[in-house]
C-alpha positions as CSV (number, residue, x, y, z in Angstrom):
1,M,22.6,-4.4,16.0
2,R,20.0,-1.8,17.1
3,M,20.5,0.3,14.0
4,Q,20.2,-2.7,11.6
5,D,19.9,-1.3,8.0
6,R,18.9,2.1,9.2
7,V,20.3,5.0,7.2
8,A,22.0,8.0,8.7
9,V,23.4,11.3,7.4
10,I,26.1,12.7,9.6
11,T,27.6,16.1,8.9
12,G,31.2,16.7,10.0
13,A,31.7,12.9,10.0
14,A,35.3,12.9,8.7
15,S,36.7,13.6,12.2
16,G,36.0,14.0,15.8
17,I,32.6,13.5,17.3
18,G,31.0,13.0,13.9
19,R,33.5,10.3,12.9
20,R,33.1,8.4,16.1
21,T,29.3,8.5,15.8
22,A,29.5,7.2,12.3
23,E,31.7,4.3,13.5
24,R,29.2,3.5,16.2
25,W,26.3,3.7,13.7
26,V,28.0,1.1,11.4
27,E,29.0,-1.1,14.4
28,E,25.3,-1.3,15.3
29,G,24.4,-2.4,11.8
30,G,23.5,0.9,10.1
31,R,24.5,2.6,6.9
32,V,25.8,6.1,6.9
33,V,26.5,9.1,4.6
34,V,29.7,10.7,5.6
35,A,29.0,14.3,4.8
36,D,32.0,16.6,5.2
37,I,33.8,19.4,3.5
38,M,37.2,17.6,4.0
39,E,37.3,15.3,1.0
40,A,40.4,13.2,1.7
41,Q,39.5,12.5,5.3
42,G,35.9,11.9,4.4
43,L,36.8,9.4,1.6
44,R,39.2,7.6,3.9
45,A,36.5,7.5,6.7
46,A,33.9,6.0,4.4
47,E,36.4,3.3,3.2
48,E,37.4,2.4,6.7
49,L,33.8,2.2,7.8
50,G,33.1,-0.6,5.3
51,G,33.0,1.0,1.8
52,P,29.9,1.5,-0.4
53,D,27.7,-1.1,1.3
54,R,28.0,0.5,4.7
55,A,29.3,4.1,4.3
56,R,29.5,6.5,1.4
57,F,31.2,9.9,1.3
58,L,29.6,13.1,0.0
59,R,31.3,16.4,0.0
60,C,29.0,18.7,1.9
61,D,29.6,22.4,2.8
62,V,26.9,23.0,5.4
63,L,27.0,26.7,4.6
64,Q,25.3,25.8,1.3
65,E,21.7,24.7,1.4
66,A,22.0,22.8,-1.8
67,D,24.8,20.6,-0.3
68,I,22.6,19.7,2.7
69,A,19.7,18.9,0.5
70,R,22.0,16.8,-1.7
71,A,23.2,14.8,1.3
72,V,19.7,13.8,2.3
73,A,18.8,12.9,-1.3
74,F,22.1,10.9,-1.6
75,A,21.1,8.8,1.4
76,Q,17.7,8.0,-0.2
77,E,19.3,7.3,-3.6
78,S,21.9,5.1,-2.1
79,W,19.8,3.0,0.3
80,G,16.2,4.1,-0.3
81,R,15.6,5.8,3.0
82,I,16.8,8.2,5.7
83,D,16.1,7.3,9.3
84,F,18.5,9.6,11.1
85,M,20.1,13.1,10.6
86,Y,22.9,14.2,12.8
87,N,23.6,18.0,12.3
88,N,27.1,18.0,13.8
89,A,29.4,20.0,11.6
90,G,30.9,23.1,13.0
91,R,33.9,25.1,14.3
92,G,34.7,27.5,17.1
93,G,33.3,30.6,15.5
94,V,34.6,34.1,15.6
95,P,36.5,34.7,18.9
96,D,36.0,38.5,19.2
97,P,34.3,40.2,22.2
98,I,31.1,42.1,21.4
99,E,32.9,45.5,21.5
100,T,35.1,44.6,18.5
101,M,32.9,42.0,16.9
102,P,33.1,42.1,13.0
103,V,29.6,41.7,11.7
104,E,31.0,39.4,9.0
105,G,32.4,37.1,11.7
106,W,29.1,37.1,13.6
107,D,27.1,36.3,10.5
108,W,29.6,33.5,9.5
109,T,29.3,31.9,13.0
110,M,25.5,32.0,13.0
111,D,25.4,30.6,9.4
112,L,27.8,27.8,10.3
113,L,26.4,26.8,13.7
114,V,22.7,27.7,13.5
115,R,21.6,28.2,9.9
116,S,23.2,24.9,8.9
117,V,21.3,23.0,11.7
118,M,18.0,24.6,10.6
119,L,18.7,23.5,7.0
120,G,19.5,20.0,8.1
121,I,16.3,19.8,10.1
122,K,14.4,21.3,7.1
123,H,15.5,18.8,4.5
124,A,15.8,15.7,6.6
125,G,12.5,16.4,8.3
126,A,10.7,16.9,5.0
127,A,12.1,13.6,3.7
128,M,11.1,11.7,6.8
129,K,7.6,13.3,6.8
130,A,7.1,12.3,3.2
131,A,8.2,8.7,3.9
132,G,5.7,8.5,6.7
133,K,7.8,6.2,8.9
134,G,9.0,8.7,11.5
135,G,12.7,9.4,12.1
136,V,15.2,11.0,14.4
137,I,17.2,14.2,14.2
138,V,20.0,15.1,16.6
139,N,21.9,18.4,16.7
140,T,25.2,19.3,18.3
141,A,24.8,22.1,20.7
142,S,27.2,22.7,23.6
143,V,27.5,23.5,27.3
144,A,28.6,26.9,26.0
145,G,24.9,27.5,25.3
146,L,24.1,26.8,28.9
147,L,26.9,28.6,30.6
148,P,27.6,32.2,29.5
149,G,31.2,33.2,29.6
150,S,32.5,29.6,29.1
151,T,33.5,30.4,25.5
152,A,33.5,33.3,23.1
153,T,30.2,35.1,22.8
154,A,29.3,34.3,19.2
155,Y,29.8,30.6,19.7
156,A,27.8,30.6,23.0
157,V,24.9,32.5,21.5
158,A,24.9,30.2,18.5
159,K,24.8,27.1,20.6
160,Q,22.0,28.4,22.8
161,S,20.1,29.1,19.6
162,V,20.6,25.4,18.6
163,I,19.1,24.3,21.9
164,Y,16.0,26.5,21.3
165,L,15.8,25.6,17.6
166,T,15.8,21.9,18.7
167,K,12.8,22.5,21.0
168,C,10.9,24.4,18.3
169,A,11.5,21.7,15.7
170,A,10.5,19.0,18.1
171,L,7.1,20.6,18.5
172,E,6.7,21.0,14.7
173,F,7.6,17.4,13.8
174,A,6.2,15.5,16.8
175,E,2.9,14.6,15.1
176,H,4.8,12.9,12.3
177,R,6.7,10.7,14.8
178,I,9.9,12.6,14.1
179,R,11.9,13.1,17.3
180,V,14.3,16.1,17.5
181,N,16.9,16.4,20.3
182,C,20.4,17.8,20.8
183,V,23.5,17.0,22.7
184,C,25.4,19.6,24.8
185,P,29.1,18.3,24.9
186,G,31.5,19.7,27.4
187,V,35.2,20.0,26.5
188,I,36.0,17.1,24.2
189,A,39.3,16.1,22.8
190,T,38.8,16.6,19.1
191,P,40.6,18.4,16.2
192,I,38.3,21.4,16.6
193,F,41.0,23.1,18.7
194,G,43.4,23.0,15.8
195,R,40.7,24.4,13.5
196,G,40.5,27.5,15.6
197,L,44.3,28.0,15.2
198,N,44.1,27.2,11.5
199,L,46.4,24.2,11.9
200,P,46.6,21.8,9.0
201,T,44.3,18.7,9.1
202,Q,47.4,16.5,9.0
203,L,47.9,17.4,12.7
204,D,44.4,16.4,13.7
205,A,45.5,13.3,15.6
206,K,48.2,15.2,17.5
207,V,45.8,18.1,18.3
208,A,43.3,15.7,19.8
209,E,46.1,13.9,21.8
210,A,47.4,17.2,23.1
211,A,43.9,18.3,24.1
212,A,43.2,15.1,25.9
213,A,46.4,15.3,27.9
214,N,45.4,18.7,29.3
215,M,41.7,18.4,30.1
216,D,41.4,16.5,33.3
217,H,41.1,19.7,35.4
218,M,38.5,21.4,33.2
219,Q,35.4,19.8,34.8
220,P,34.5,18.3,38.2
221,Y,34.8,14.7,37.0
222,P,38.5,14.1,36.9
223,R,39.1,13.2,33.3
224,G,38.6,14.9,30.0
225,G,35.8,14.3,27.6
226,R,36.1,11.8,24.8
227,T,34.4,11.4,21.4
228,D,33.0,8.1,22.7
229,D,31.1,10.0,25.5
230,I,29.2,12.1,23.0
231,A,28.7,9.4,20.4
232,E,27.1,7.1,23.0
233,G,24.7,9.9,23.9
234,V,23.8,10.5,20.3
235,M,23.2,6.7,19.8
236,Y,20.9,6.7,22.8
237,L,18.8,9.6,21.4
238,A,18.7,7.8,18.0
239,D,17.6,4.5,19.6
240,D,14.0,3.3,19.8
241,R,14.7,3.0,23.6
242,A,14.5,6.8,23.6
243,G,11.3,6.6,21.7
244,W,9.5,9.1,24.0
245,V,12.3,11.6,24.2
246,T,12.0,14.7,22.1
247,G,12.9,18.3,22.5
248,H,15.6,17.4,25.0
249,A,19.1,18.9,25.4
250,L,21.3,16.0,26.7
251,T,24.2,17.5,28.6
252,I,27.3,15.3,28.5
253,D,30.0,17.4,30.2
254,G,31.6,15.7,33.3
255,G,29.7,18.3,35.5
256,I,30.9,21.6,34.0
257,V,27.4,23.2,34.2
258,L,26.9,22.1,37.9
259,G,28.9,25.1,39.2
260,W,32.0,25.4,41.4
261,T,33.6,22.4,43.1
262,P,34.3,22.8,46.8
263,Q,37.9,23.5,46.0
264,Q,36.9,26.3,43.5
265,R,34.4,27.7,45.9
266,E,37.0,27.8,48.6
267,A,39.5,29.6,46.3
268,V,37.0,32.3,45.5
269,W,35.7,32.9,49.1
270,A,38.9,32.5,51.0
271,P,40.3,36.1,50.4
272,L,37.0,37.7,51.5
273,R,36.7,35.5,54.6
274,N,40.3,36.1,55.5
275,A,39.9,39.9,55.1
276,V,36.9,39.9,57.5
277,A,38.7,37.7,60.0
278,G,41.6,40.0,59.9
279,L,39.4,42.9,61.1
280,A,38.3,40.9,64.1
281,E,41.9,40.1,65.0
282,G,42.7,43.8,64.8
């Protein structure tokens, strides 16, 4: 019960990584504001997490500063405090290459994935500072921010920005005993893949199942990523046992950012080696 009576705000908590982290938070004795734009799923999540005493839903569009501020205030009004802010909500962003990038798509991606995180830090950090008891903020970045070319450009740039923003915020809030870190997930089986294809939310479970069944080959470690993998990393960063960890980007990816496996390296170099060997034979 390491989060006994501690209060969290988790954006994007109606599904995927956010939902699993909210479940873990409650399992460890905490209370959580399920902040999400998906009302039906959010209300159901809050009810399944224990109802008003343990979890409460608030509709939150992270593109709107007022909604983020309201989520922080709602936690304080509901339980008198806020101990943890997880800026997790997001989508895949605009997929276009730079050459054909619509500026509106670029701006929307940055607003959704970077501006919203800044606003979450802004309002949660201010509330924690005013309370004078410290706190923890975690942001969802991505291995896309560490590995250019692994995803569409706008998404990758946004996630690298989240990593840098995390470090800047950690410096600003350190003197107030507010720790700021981020997680960099690899490829995780969540409904986000369906969001990119505009599939209805009713298919979320099937999207996650289909993703999980086709991810074992995408990283050196031979299984796909699960929401549990990321939720446990977030819980570690939120825990007092990580009390001297701040400004850190925790990579949880099954080894994607390590580089080529021996098999991949062989596939790349074999044609060149064979061509040179052929000259010697000639």
